[in-house]
Steps between C-alpha positions, in 0.01 A plus 500: 500500500647846403435782719434830323455857616221737407764729343524393146488126572864461581618235726534609849881427495533791232317781704716779602367607834437873552572497874871425475723764624629776279876536502524856390299792614291679244619839411292759657460874443737681743615868521345851505242627272445873505175660381522735213365767723779421748255507803520123567759222469439141535757252619473136405695223679465121495382377841807301631274298733267375213553162334675466174202320343254774611692827526353814635616863442501783768400847365570815682315814386692813592429874471799662327651838433489666143830345440353141548662437836283314758425690823203347672350138490135488416442128497645149471344204326570136425380380157513170321750468212242542232341804639840669567620427144168636357532820708864544408425501126186692533666783702779517249262516199333796677804707528673376813881473451733258648784666708824291518575583875303691750655593820389753762706486813257705694218263438708176505 
């Protein structure tokens, strides 16, 4: 008797299980995006405590100066990978710009 799965009628021995561990972390959005009006900037960082198979991203929305320097934290959120990636690209398509490095010693 040959056992078959409900996935394409393949023998069970050929099924690749989706719950196996992922050995590499998915690339997640990270860095500072500054609004075109330069009144807000949004910091994206991968949550180091999240699992590699289900990564989450932490975002911090900051008020910023007219030069785009963060001065006061408005809120912090944790997002799943898909939502963070969607937000990242949507903001960039709406005029938000990626800043290579953003340091403010007063706030940090």
